C-alpha positions as CSV (number, residue, x, y, z in Angstrom):
1,M,224.8,102.0,34.4
2,Y,221.8,100.5,36.3
3,K,222.2,99.9,40.0
4,L,221.0,96.3,40.7
5,D,222.0,95.9,44.3
6,L,219.1,98.0,45.7
7,P,218.1,97.5,49.3
8,V,215.0,95.4,49.9
9,D,211.8,97.3,50.7
10,Y,210.3,95.2,53.6
11,R,207.0,97.0,53.6
12,E,206.4,96.4,49.9
13,A,207.6,92.8,50.2
14,A,205.1,92.3,53.1
15,A,202.3,93.8,51.1
16,I,203.1,91.5,48.1
17,E,203.2,88.5,50.4
18,R,199.9,89.5,52.0
19,R,198.2,89.8,48.6
20,R,199.5,86.4,47.6
21,N,198.1,84.8,50.8
22,M,194.7,86.6,50.2
23,E,194.7,85.3,46.6
24,K,195.4,81.7,47.8
25,Q,192.7,81.9,50.4
26,R,190.3,83.3,47.8
27,Q,191.2,80.5,45.3
28,S,190.6,77.9,48.1
29,R,187.1,79.4,48.7
30,I,186.1,79.9,45.0
31,F,187.5,76.6,43.6
32,N,185.9,74.6,46.4
33,A,182.6,73.3,44.9
34,K,180.8,72.9,48.2
35,V,181.6,76.4,49.5
36,R,180.8,77.9,46.0
37,T,177.5,76.1,45.8
38,I,176.4,76.9,49.3
39,G,177.7,80.5,49.0
40,I,178.4,81.0,52.7
41,D,181.3,80.6,55.1
42,V,180.3,77.6,57.2
43,S,183.0,78.0,59.8
44,A,182.1,81.6,60.3
45,I,178.4,80.7,60.6
46,D,179.2,78.0,63.2
47,L,181.3,80.5,65.1
48,Q,178.4,82.9,65.0
49,K,176.0,80.2,66.2
50,Q,178.3,79.4,69.1
51,E,178.7,83.1,70.0
52,K,174.9,83.5,69.8
53,K,174.3,80.5,71.9
54,L,176.8,81.7,74.5
55,I,175.1,85.1,74.5
56,E,171.7,83.5,74.9
57,D,172.9,81.3,77.8
58,Q,174.4,84.4,79.5
59,E,171.1,86.3,78.9
60,K,169.1,83.3,80.4
61,Q,171.4,83.2,83.4
62,R,171.1,87.0,83.8
63,N,167.3,86.8,83.5
64,A,167.2,83.9,86.0
65,A,169.3,85.9,88.5
66,M,167.1,89.0,88.0
67,D,163.9,86.8,88.4
68,A,165.3,85.4,91.7
69,D,166.2,88.9,92.9
70,A,162.8,90.1,91.9
71,L,161.1,87.2,93.8
72,R,163.3,87.8,96.9
73,N,162.6,91.5,96.8
74,A,158.9,90.9,96.4
75,K,158.9,88.5,99.4
76,I,160.9,91.1,101.4
77,G,158.5,93.8,100.3
78,E,155.5,91.7,101.3
79,L,157.1,91.0,104.7
80,L,157.9,94.6,105.3
81,E,154.4,95.6,104.2
82,M,152.8,93.1,106.5
83,R,155.1,94.3,109.4
84,Q,154.2,97.9,108.6
85,K,150.4,97.1,108.6
86,N,150.8,95.2,111.9
87,D,152.7,98.1,113.4
88,I,150.1,100.6,112.2
89,K,147.3,98.4,113.5
90,E,149.0,98.0,116.9
91,M,149.7,101.8,117.1
92,N,146.1,102.6,116.3
93,Q,144.9,100.0,118.9
94,N,147.2,101.5,121.5
95,L,146.1,105.0,120.6
96,N,142.4,104.0,120.9
97,D,143.1,102.3,124.3
98,F,145.0,105.4,125.5
99,R,142.1,107.6,124.5
100,Q,139.6,105.4,126.2
101,M,141.6,105.3,129.4
102,H,143.2,108.7,129.7
103,Q,141.4,111.1,127.3
104,Q,137.8,111.0,128.3
105,P,135.9,114.2,127.7
106,F,135.3,115.0,131.4
107,N,139.1,114.9,132.1
108,R,139.8,117.8,129.7
109,R,140.7,121.2,131.0
110,E,138.2,123.0,128.9
111,F,135.4,120.5,129.5
112,D,133.5,123.1,131.5
113,L,133.1,125.2,128.3
114,Y,131.0,122.5,126.5
115,D,129.7,120.5,129.4
116,P,126.0,119.6,128.8
117,E,125.5,119.7,132.5
118,G,127.4,123.0,133.0
119,L,124.3,125.0,134.0
120,K,123.3,122.5,136.6
121,K,126.9,122.4,138.0
122,D,127.5,126.1,137.8
123,K,128.0,128.0,141.1
124,P,127.0,131.5,142.0
125,S,129.2,134.3,140.7
126,R,130.5,134.9,144.2
127,V,130.4,132.9,147.4
128,S,132.7,134.9,149.7
129,D,135.6,137.3,149.7
130,D,138.0,134.4,149.6
131,D,136.3,132.8,146.5
132,P,139.2,131.5,144.3
133,R,137.2,132.5,141.2
134,C,137.6,136.2,142.1
135,T,140.6,137.3,140.0
136,I,142.6,140.5,140.1
137,S,140.1,142.3,137.9
138,S,137.4,141.6,140.5
139,L,139.2,143.7,143.1
140,Q,138.5,141.1,145.8
141,K,142.1,139.9,146.3
142,F,145.3,141.8,145.9
143,D,149.0,140.9,145.5
144,G,150.6,139.7,148.7
145,E,147.3,138.8,150.4
146,D,147.7,135.0,150.0
147,M,146.0,133.9,153.1
148,N,145.4,130.3,152.1
149,Y,148.9,129.4,151.1
150,D,149.4,126.5,153.5
151,N,146.0,125.1,152.9
152,R,146.5,125.5,149.1
153,V,149.9,123.7,149.2
154,S,148.6,120.9,151.4
155,F,145.6,120.6,149.1
156,Q,147.8,120.4,146.1
157,K,150.0,117.7,147.7
158,E,146.8,115.8,148.6
159,Q,145.6,116.3,145.1
160,M,148.9,115.0,143.7
161,R,148.7,111.9,146.0
162,E,145.2,111.3,144.8
163,W,146.2,111.6,141.2
164,L,149.1,109.2,141.7
165,Q,146.9,106.8,143.5
166,Q,144.3,107.1,140.8
167,Q,146.9,106.3,138.1
168,I,148.0,103.3,140.2
169,D,144.4,102.2,140.5
170,E,143.8,102.7,136.8
171,K,146.9,100.6,135.9
172,K,145.8,97.9,138.3
173,Q,142.3,98.0,136.9
174,A,143.6,97.7,133.3
175,K,145.7,94.7,134.3
176,D,142.7,93.1,136.1
177,Q,140.6,93.8,133.0
178,L,143.2,92.2,130.8
179,A,143.4,89.1,133.0
180,E,139.6,89.0,133.1
181,A,139.4,89.3,129.3
182,N,141.9,86.4,128.9
183,R,139.9,84.3,131.4
184,L,136.6,85.1,129.5
185,H,138.4,84.3,126.2
186,D,139.5,80.9,127.6
187,L,136.0,80.2,128.9
188,K,134.5,81.3,125.5
189,R,136.9,79.0,123.7
190,I,136.0,76.1,126.0
191,E,132.3,76.8,125.5
192,L,132.8,76.9,121.7
193,D,134.6,73.5,121.8
194,E,131.9,72.0,123.9
195,R,129.2,73.5,121.6
196,A,131.1,72.1,118.6
197,L,131.2,68.6,120.2
198,A,127.5,68.9,121.1
199,L,126.7,70.0,117.5
200,A,128.7,67.1,116.1
201,K,126.9,64.6,118.4
202,A,123.5,66.2,117.5
203,E,124.4,65.9,113.8
204,K,125.3,62.2,114.1
205,D,122.0,61.6,116.0
206,C,120.2,63.6,113.3
207,Q,121.8,61.5,110.5
208,R,121.0,58.3,112.4
209,N,117.4,59.4,112.8
210,I,117.2,60.4,109.1
211,K,118.7,57.0,108.0
212,L,116.2,55.2,110.3
213,A,113.3,57.3,108.9
214,T,114.5,56.7,105.3
215,D,114.7,52.9,105.9
216,N,111.2,53.0,107.4
217,Y,109.9,55.0,104.4
218,N,111.6,52.7,101.9
219,L,110.0,49.7,103.7
220,A,106.6,51.4,103.6
221,L,107.1,52.2,99.9
222,D,108.1,48.6,99.2
223,K,105.0,47.3,101.0
224,E,102.8,49.7,99.1
225,R,104.4,48.6,95.8
226,K,103.8,45.0,96.6
227,D,100.2,45.7,97.5
228,R,99.7,47.7,94.3
229,E,101.3,44.9,92.2
230,R,99.0,42.3,93.9
231,L,95.9,44.4,93.2
232,A,97.0,45.0,89.6
233,R,97.6,41.3,89.2
234,I,94.1,40.5,90.6
235,Q,92.6,43.2,88.3
236,E,94.5,41.8,85.3
237,E,93.2,38.3,86.0
238,D,89.6,39.6,86.3
239,D,90.1,41.5,83.0
240,N,91.5,38.4,81.3
241,S,88.6,36.3,82.5
242,T,86.1,38.9,81.3
243,E,87.8,39.2,77.9
244,I,87.8,35.4,77.5
245,A,84.1,35.3,78.3
246,N,83.4,38.1,75.9
247,C,85.3,36.4,73.1
248,I,83.6,33.1,73.7
249,Y,80.0,34.4,73.8
250,G,80.6,37.4,71.5
251,D,79.6,37.9,67.9
252,F,83.0,37.0,66.5
253,L,83.0,33.4,67.5
254,T,79.2,33.0,67.1
255,E,79.6,34.4,63.6
256,N,76.7,36.7,63.7
257,T,76.4,38.4,60.3
258,A,74.3,41.2,61.6
259,A,77.2,42.4,63.8
260,A,79.3,43.2,60.6
261,Q,76.7,45.6,59.3
262,S,78.0,49.2,59.4
263,A,75.9,52.1,60.6
264,F,77.0,54.2,57.5
265,G,75.0,52.1,55.0
266,P,73.9,48.6,54.0
267,H,76.7,48.4,51.5
268,R,79.5,49.0,54.1
269,M,80.9,46.4,56.5
270,I,82.9,46.5,59.7
271,P,86.3,44.7,58.8
272,G,86.8,43.4,62.3
273,R,83.3,41.6,62.4
274,W,83.0,40.5,58.8
275,K,82.8,36.7,58.4
276,G,83.0,36.3,54.6
277,M,80.9,36.7,51.4
278,N,77.8,34.9,50.3
279,S,77.5,33.1,46.9
280,E,76.1,36.2,45.1
281,Q,79.0,38.4,46.4
282,K,81.5,35.7,45.4
283,N,80.1,35.5,41.8
284,H,80.2,39.3,41.5
285,F,83.8,39.3,42.8
286,Q,84.9,36.5,40.4
287,K,83.4,38.4,37.5
288,G,85.4,41.5,38.4
289,Q,88.6,39.4,38.6
290,R,88.0,38.0,35.1
291,E,87.5,41.5,33.7
292,Q,90.7,42.7,35.5
293,R,92.6,39.7,34.1
294,L,91.5,40.4,30.5
295,E,92.4,44.1,30.9
296,N,95.9,43.2,32.2
297,E,96.4,40.8,29.2
298,R,95.5,43.6,26.8
299,K,97.9,46.0,28.6
300,R,100.8,43.5,28.5
301,A,100.2,43.0,24.7
302,E,100.4,46.7,24.1
303,E,103.5,47.0,26.2
304,K,105.2,44.1,24.3
305,K,104.4,45.8,21.0
306,L,105.8,49.1,22.2
307,K,108.9,47.3,23.5
308,D,109.5,45.6,20.1
309,Q,109.2,48.9,18.4
310,W,111.9,50.4,20.7
311,D,114.2,47.4,20.3
312,Q,113.9,47.8,16.4
313,Q,114.8,51.5,16.7
314,M,117.8,50.8,19.0
315,L,119.1,48.1,16.6
316,S,119.0,50.5,13.7
317,Q,120.7,53.2,15.7
318,S,123.5,50.8,16.8
319,K,124.1,49.8,13.2
320,A,124.4,53.4,12.2
321,G,126.8,54.0,15.1
322,M,129.0,51.1,14.0
323,L,129.2,52.4,10.5
324,I,130.2,55.9,11.8
325,E,132.9,54.3,14.2
326,R,134.4,52.3,11.3
327,E,134.7,55.4,9.1
328,F,136.3,57.3,12.1
329,N,138.8,54.5,12.7
330,R,139.7,54.4,8.9
331,S,140.3,58.2,8.8
332,Q,142.3,58.0,12.1
333,K,144.5,55.2,10.7
334,D,145.2,57.3,7.6
335,N,146.2,60.3,9.7
336,M,148.6,58.2,11.8
337,Q,150.2,56.8,8.6
338,R,150.7,60.3,7.3
339,L,152.1,61.4,10.7
340,S,154.5,58.5,10.7
341,D,155.8,59.3,7.2
342,E,156.3,62.9,8.1
343,N,158.3,61.9,11.3
344,K,160.5,59.6,9.2
345,R,161.2,62.4,6.8
346,L,162.1,64.9,9.6
347,A,164.3,62.3,11.3
348,Q,166.3,61.8,8.0
349,E,166.7,65.6,7.6
350,Q,167.9,66.0,11.2
351,R,170.3,63.1,10.9
352,A,171.7,64.6,7.6
353,R,172.1,68.0,9.4
354,Q,173.9,66.4,12.3
355,D,176.3,64.6,10.0
356,Y,177.0,67.9,8.2
357,L,177.8,69.6,11.5
358,N,180.0,66.8,12.8
359,K,181.9,66.3,9.5
360,E,182.0,69.8,7.9
361,V,181.5,72.5,10.6
362,Y,182.9,71.1,13.9
363,T,186.2,69.6,12.5
364,N,188.6,71.2,15.1
365,A,187.8,69.4,18.4
366,P,189.3,71.0,21.6
367,T,191.9,69.0,23.5
368,A,192.5,68.8,27.2
369,A,195.1,71.5,27.1
370,Y,192.3,73.9,26.0
371,F,190.4,73.6,29.3
372,T,193.5,74.0,31.5
373,Q,193.6,77.7,30.9
374,F,190.4,78.3,32.8
375,N,190.0,78.7,36.6
376,T,193.7,79.6,37.2
377,T,192.9,82.9,38.9
378,T,190.1,84.5,40.9
379,R,190.1,87.7,39.0
């Protein structure tokens, strides 16, 4: 017999339940028209956007903090660099001052080797038997024969006192020189201030003088302009008077016919001086006008004749065009009638085919139960 009271396999039951839940979730996604149309997981995308925005904000804060640290480190570096430069400058200045004060060439121990005045200062090779320059190799003084010990010690003490006093004097002199330099600096600054004030005052005086000179110059120019205008007005009045006199007594108003004669020939006249034609010239001119009038009438008659010919030709062409257009309209009307008859015949054939399909072919119409079998699973 079959054993039906088997123990439940919880692992398999959990797997089956997990697959059922996954199928329900899949159906909710697939059967949702909005999600299926878009084709993406909107909630997951929103979560990704939030995570991305959070990461960007954290990155911006980190960059801002790094920028602030970089600026602070840069400022600290600049301050340290400036302090180092000032320290180096001060050390170099102190070193140069020490060299100027305590390391002069004549104070060096080996200065006598390259002293330019060494030959002048040089002594004889030997002055006496007690000459300190006589060393052991000179066989002038032997060990134990130090006869000038007391004098030498007292001389050394005196030399030490002199050196100490010299250092004290040098320090005092340096202090006095610094005080004198400060005093001279103050005096120089006061002098510069006074000079600046004097220059400012001189500049104001110079500007005032320039303005005064400019005003005087402008006044002189204005006076000169007025004088020039007055002279020009007087000259213009003289010229107008002269011109009026010339016009009154000239050949134009006196109508002198000889003045119109040109220097290029007796048949040529000066237009500005010509006073009109005589009777003979008028008759000749009127005769030329009559000839020109007759010529113009002849030309107008010829033009009217040519225009009538063109109008007759255009009329015949328009009649031919109208006949052609009527023939074209008649043929187009026949074509449209044939096309309409053909469309009616095709419509009748299509209607008969549709009736055949609806009544003979598609007789088994599907019911609502037919469509319920679709979209029941995602597989």
